[in-house]
N, C-alpha and C positions, 0 to 999 in steps of 0.2 A: 368574084372577088368580095362583094358583100358577104356573100355565105360564108366565106372564110374568116371576116372580120367579126359578123355575128359569133360564130362557132367559138374564135380566141376569146371575146369578151365573156359569152355564156360560159366558157369553160373556166376561165379564171375565176369570175365571180362567184359561181356555184361551188367549186370544189375550197376557195375560200371561206364560204359561209358553212360548209361541213366542218373545217378545221376550226373557226370559231366556235361553233356550236358543240363542238368536242372540247375545246378548251373550257367554255365554259360550266360543261357538266362532267368536269374531269375527276372530281372526285367521288363521283357515282358511276363512273364507268367500269365496265366489266373487263376482264382482259381478253376475250375474244374482240372485244370491240375495236381494241386497238389495231387489229387488221384493216377495220373498214378505214380508220385515221389514217394508215399507210397506204392504202389505195388511192386517197384523196391525195395523198405528197404525191403519188406518181403521176395523177393525171395533172396536176398543178405544175409540176415540173417538167413535164411535157409542153403544157400549153406555154409557159413563161417562157424555156429555151428554145423552142422550135416554130411555134406558131408566128411571132412578130416577122420573122425573117421570111416565111413564106407567104404572109398577107403583102409583104412590101414587094418581093419577087412577082405575086399575081399582080400586082398593080402595076407593076412596070412591065408586065408581058416577057420578064427574063430574069434569069437564076443571076441576083447581084452580088454574090459570093464569089471567091475564087475555089482553087481546090481544095485549100486547108478549111474553110469554111463549108464545103460540101462535106468533108469526112467528118468534122465536127457536127453538122446535122443528122448525117447518116447514124454517127455513133449515138446520139442522144436519143433520136427516133427508135433507135435498136434497145438501147439500153431503158428505157421507160417502157418501152414493150413487152420485154421480157420480164422486167420488174414486176408489172401489171397482171401477166398470165400466170406467173409465179405466186402471186399473192391472193390472186382468187383461188389456185389450189391449195394453198396453205389454208384458206378461211374455209374452203370446203371440208378439208380435214379434219380441221378444229371442231366445226361446226358436229360434223358425223361423231368425234369423239364425243362431245359434251352430248348430244341426244341419246348415247349410250349410258349415260350418267343421269339421267331424268329423275331415277328413284331416289338418287343420293344428293344428300344437301352439301356434300362435300365438292368444290370445284377440283376437276381433274386438268386442268390447264390454267398454270398459275402465270403471273406477271412475267416472272423470269422466264418460262418458255416462250411466251408469246414474244417478247423483246427479243428473244435470239432467235426465234423465228422471223421476226421483221428484217433483223441485220441478215440472215441468211439469203433472205429474198432479192437484198440491194447487192451483197456480194457476189452471188450467182449472175445477176444480171450484169454486174461490171465485167466478169470476166469473160461472158459471152459476147459481150460488146466490144472488148479487146481483141479478142480473137482475129478480126480483119485487118486490124492495123499492125498483127504479129505474123501476117502471112497467110492466114487460113480464111479465105475469104475476102472480100472488097467491096468498099463502100463506091460509091458511084451517083450522076445524075439519072434521074428518072427519066423517062420516053418522053414526058410532055417538057422537060427543061425548067420546071418552075420548082424543083425540090431535089432532095438527095435521100438516098437510101441504100440499102444493099444492092450491087449492081448485078441482079440477078441473070441478065441476059450475058454478061462476060465470066459468067462462073460455069458455063456449060461444061467442060470438061477439068480443067486445074481446081476448081471450087466445087466440084458435084457431090463429093464427101460432105462438104462443111454444109451445105443446102439440105440434103438428107438428113443429116444430124441435126440441123435446126428445126426441122418441121417435125422430125420425129419426137424430140425431146422437149421441144418449146410450145407445141400446139397439138399434136394428137394424143401424146400420153398425158398433159395435162387435162385435155378436154375429156379422156375417158376417165380420169379419176375424178374430174368434176360430177360427171353425169352419175357416175356409180356411187359417188357420197350423196348427193342429194337424193338419188333414188333409195339409198339406203335409210336417210333420214326421213324419207315421206313413208317408209313402212312402219318405221319405228314409231312415228306419230300417231299412224292410223290404228297400229295395235295400241298405244296408250291410251289413244282416245277412246278406243272401245271397252276397254279396261275402266275407264274414267266416268262410265256414263251414270254408274250409279252413285259416284261421287260429285256431286256438283261444286264443290270447294276447289276441285283442281282444273274443271274444265277452263274457266278464264286464263290460266297458264298456258294450257296448251292452245287456246286461241293466240297468245302472244308469241308462243313459239313459231305458228302458222304465219304468221305475220311477218316475223323475222326471217324465215327461211323463204315467203314469198320474195323479200327483198333481194336476198342472197343470190336467188335463182334467176330472177329479172336482171342483175347486174352481170351475172356468169352468163347468161344466154346474149344479152346486149354486147357484151365484148367479143364473145365469140362469133357472133353472127356479123359484127361490124368488119372484123378481121379475115373471115372466111372468105369473101370475095377477091381480097387483096390478094390472099394465100393460094388462091387457084390461078389468079392472072399470073404471078410470080411462078407458080410451077409449069405454068403453059411457055412461059419466056425461056424455061429450062429446056424442057423437052421438045419445045417446038420453036418456029424463027418467031423472035419476037417481033419483028418489023411487020410481021402479019396483024397484028394487034394495033389498031387506030389510038392516035396518043389520046384521043377525046375519050375512046372506051377505057384506056388505062387509068385516065385522071378521076374517073369517077369512083371505082375501088379505093383509090389513095384517100380521098377525101371522105369517103365513108367510114373508113379506119380511122382515121384521125377525128372523126366525131365521137369516138368512144368516152373521149375525156368528157364530154358534154352531159350525157344522159343520166350519169349516176348521181348527181344532184338531185336531177328531176325525179328520179325514182324514189331516192330519201325524201323529196317535198311532198309527193303524192301517196306514197304509200305507209308512210312514217308519220302517224298522229302527233308524237311527240316532237319530232322534228319541225315540223309545220307550225306546232304552236310556239317554238322557242324560236323561231326564224320571224313570226309576225310579232313578238316580244322584243324586238330588236330597237332600239330608241329612234336608229336614224331611219327606220321604214315606218315610222308613226307620221305619215303626210296625210295632212288633210282629211279625208273622209274615212280613213283607215287608220282609228286610234288603236293604240295597243292595248293588250288585253292585262299589262302588268298591274294598272290602277284597279282592277278587279280584284286581283290575287289580293294587295293591300287592303282594300276594304273586306275582302273575305276574312283576312286573319284579324282587321280590327274588329270585327264584329265578333269572330270568334273570341279574342282577347276581353271585349264587354261582357260575353256570357260569362265568361269566367271570373272576371273582378267584380262586377256588380254583385253585391250583397243584397238578400232580402231586406226589405225596410219591415221595422217592427210596427204592427199595428199600434196606433197611439188611440187612447179613449177619446170618444167625441164628449164635449161639454153640452149642457141642457140647450144652449142657442141653436146649436147646428144639429142636434136631434129634432129639434122642433120645426128648422127648416125643411129637415128633408121628407118629415111627415107630411108637412104643409104642399111639398112638391108633388110628392105621392099621390095626395088626395085629389091634388087641385087637378 
């Protein structure tokens, strides 16, 4: 229960920080970065719409809602889960396309295309989330009785085609696309780095690309890794007797999957120097012995302005009395 409460607070606060930082630097944001903001929106949406009810049910040792609430909870979880995996897939494809144009100063992915891709991820997830309500698939309580999801154990026969299609189009194929895209980006960066060994001016840009690639890869690996155990347990309940799995065992993969909304802000914080710096500059984080570095920037700017504005003084001729004093001091 305490772990669920902590993950809820961390998820909401962390993803809110990502959105605040994105809003602050919106004028300097590049089109592909909008997909990272969209991913933070999916994580925040899952945390706000699902986790409070799950935490309350965990504290009361039973599901607090009825059948309608169970359908709502299952729909929200499925909707935001599909939106996240599709967003990661689109992000990997966009990163790959951008890597192909490293030599070109012109952007291949503009704002209009990225906004359309973001809208597509939401519409795609909504269509899949509505399928169980329309009769293809089913939502129901999970074995441990504290939350709801797709009723995997009840879809052995009538919903079998739905299960196979979901796993194929929303887990297997996206995972293959993500792996292939980042593998291709790695090869492209390696070749570009080898060609740039004689050009020291381009090496810092390649290092930045390596950092961005590392963040994207870690986020993708984390999401797939968090949802893989839950997927395996769900498939087991389809092909085998779901009652053979103890509720305690089925609870762990579910909690692990829901924790996927927590680690993305942590990855940004630990592996993105700009994100860490901007977070530390927030006024409400300037507490006690941790002063913000914003004043330092102001001082730097004032020093720079002082250097620009200060005019050199014209030397004035010394009078006879001052010359005599200088000689006296020198000889004394």
